C-alpha positions as CSV (number, residue, x, y, z in Angstrom):
1,X,17.8,17.8,-16.5
2,X,21.2,19.6,-15.8
3,X,21.8,20.7,-12.4
4,X,21.5,25.0,-13.5
5,X,18.6,24.5,-14.9
6,X,17.5,23.5,-11.9
7,X,19.4,25.9,-9.9
8,X,16.9,28.8,-11.6
9,X,13.7,27.2,-11.5
10,X,14.3,27.2,-7.4
11,X,15.5,31.1,-7.6
12,X,12.2,32.6,-9.9
13,X,9.9,30.3,-8.5
14,X,11.6,30.8,-4.4
15,X,9.3,34.0,-3.6
16,X,9.5,37.0,-1.9
17,X,13.1,36.9,0.2
18,X,15.0,35.0,-2.7
19,X,14.4,37.5,-5.1
20,X,15.2,39.8,-2.3
21,X,18.4,37.9,-2.2
22,X,19.3,37.7,-5.4
23,X,18.3,41.8,-5.7
24,X,21.0,42.1,-2.3
25,X,23.2,39.8,-4.0
26,X,23.5,41.6,-7.5
27,X,23.6,44.7,-5.4
28,X,27.0,44.0,-3.1
29,X,28.8,41.9,-6.7
30,X,28.8,45.8,-8.0
31,X,29.0,47.2,-5.3
32,X,32.7,44.9,-3.8
33,X,34.4,46.2,-7.2
34,X,33.1,49.9,-7.2
35,X,34.0,50.9,-3.7
36,X,38.3,50.1,-5.0
37,X,38.1,52.4,-7.3
38,X,35.0,55.4,-6.3
39,X,37.7,55.7,-3.5
40,X,40.8,56.5,-6.0
41,X,38.9,59.3,-7.8
42,X,37.2,60.9,-4.8
43,X,38.1,59.2,-1.8
44,X,35.3,58.5,1.4
45,X,32.8,60.4,-1.0
46,X,33.1,57.9,-3.5
47,X,32.8,55.8,-1.7
48,X,29.7,57.4,0.5
49,X,28.2,58.2,-3.2
50,X,28.6,54.6,-4.2
51,X,27.0,53.1,-1.4
52,X,23.9,55.8,-1.2
53,X,23.9,55.4,-5.2
54,X,23.4,51.6,-4.4
55,X,21.3,51.8,-1.6
56,X,18.5,54.0,-3.8
57,X,18.6,51.0,-7.1
58,X,18.6,49.0,-4.3
59,X,15.5,50.5,-2.4
60,X,13.7,51.3,-5.6
61,X,14.3,46.7,-6.7
62,X,12.8,46.1,-3.3
63,X,9.9,48.2,-3.6
64,X,9.2,47.1,-6.6
65,X,9.2,43.8,-5.4
66,X,6.7,44.5,-2.6
67,X,4.6,45.9,-5.2
68,X,4.4,43.2,-7.1
69,X,3.3,40.6,-4.4
70,X,0.5,43.2,-4.2
71,X,-0.7,42.0,-7.3
72,X,-0.2,38.8,-8.2
73,X,-1.7,37.1,-11.6
74,X,-1.3,37.4,-15.3
75,X,-4.4,39.7,-14.9
76,X,-2.9,42.4,-13.1
77,X,-0.3,42.2,-15.4
78,X,0.0,45.6,-16.9
79,X,-1.0,46.8,-13.0
80,X,2.4,45.4,-12.0
81,X,4.6,46.9,-14.9
82,X,3.3,49.4,-14.8
83,X,3.0,50.8,-11.8
84,X,6.4,48.8,-10.5
85,X,8.1,51.5,-13.1
86,X,7.4,54.4,-10.3
87,X,9.3,53.2,-7.2
88,X,12.1,51.6,-9.6
89,X,12.5,54.2,-11.2
90,X,11.2,56.8,-9.4
91,X,13.3,56.1,-5.9
92,X,16.9,56.4,-7.8
93,X,15.8,59.5,-10.1
94,X,13.9,61.6,-6.7
95,X,16.2,60.4,-3.9
96,X,19.8,61.1,-6.4
97,X,18.2,64.1,-7.4
98,X,17.8,65.2,-3.9
99,X,21.6,63.7,-1.9
100,X,22.6,65.1,-5.1
101,X,21.3,69.5,-3.8
102,X,21.3,69.0,-0.6
103,X,24.1,66.3,0.5
104,X,27.1,68.5,-0.7
105,X,29.8,65.6,-0.2
106,X,27.5,63.7,-1.9
107,X,27.5,65.8,-4.7
108,X,31.9,65.8,-5.5
109,X,31.4,61.9,-4.9
110,X,29.5,61.4,-7.8
111,X,26.3,59.7,-6.6
112,X,24.0,61.1,-9.9
113,X,27.4,58.7,-12.0
114,X,26.5,55.8,-9.7
115,X,23.4,55.5,-10.3
116,X,24.2,54.5,-13.8
117,X,26.1,51.7,-13.1
118,X,23.8,50.6,-10.3
119,X,21.0,51.0,-12.4
120,X,20.7,49.3,-15.4
121,X,22.3,46.0,-13.2
122,X,19.3,45.9,-11.2
123,X,16.8,47.0,-13.6
124,X,18.3,43.7,-16.0
125,X,18.0,41.4,-12.7
126,X,14.0,41.7,-11.4
127,X,13.1,42.3,-15.7
128,X,14.4,38.2,-15.3
129,X,12.8,37.7,-12.6
130,X,9.7,38.8,-13.7
131,X,9.1,37.7,-16.9
132,X,10.4,34.3,-15.7
133,X,8.5,34.2,-13.2
134,X,5.9,33.4,-15.9
135,X,5.6,29.7,-17.8
136,X,5.3,30.0,-21.4
137,X,1.5,30.7,-21.8
138,X,1.9,34.5,-20.0
139,X,0.4,32.8,-16.3
140,X,1.8,32.8,-12.8
141,X,3.0,29.1,-12.2
142,X,1.3,29.7,-9.3
143,X,-1.8,31.1,-10.7
144,X,-4.4,28.2,-9.1
145,X,-6.9,30.0,-11.6
146,X,-8.3,27.5,-13.9
147,X,-6.5,28.4,-18.1
148,X,-9.9,27.6,-19.9
149,X,-13.2,28.1,-19.0
150,X,-14.9,24.7,-17.6
151,X,-18.7,24.6,-18.2
152,X,-21.6,23.7,-15.6
153,X,-23.3,20.7,-16.5
């Protein structure tokens, strides 16, 4: 087995803290090249808007990770997916609209544009973590429930 696949397996099965760190690293990996471009385009307002957009998307992702912890196991997969959509989409959208309306410097910096940069990237990482955390049979690897019904003889 290659070292890369072992690393991927450890990341997927690493739990909440590892997933949160991966989400944070993804956000920072995007913010580092985006911030200078935002500075050139809009100055300090652009950098503040980029940071706000990154933070809103990261916050929605973290709330989704917490939601997934509350509903473990394959039987609650639909609840995890559909319920996780609310914070994943609602926090960046509602927060971005509130900032666009209420905070003029962030609106001038283009906070909604930066949401369009960070949201798809963080969504793809969250989705990958959710899908990869299930093994091939659709069960969570940490699920202790038996896969076949047992007969009491």
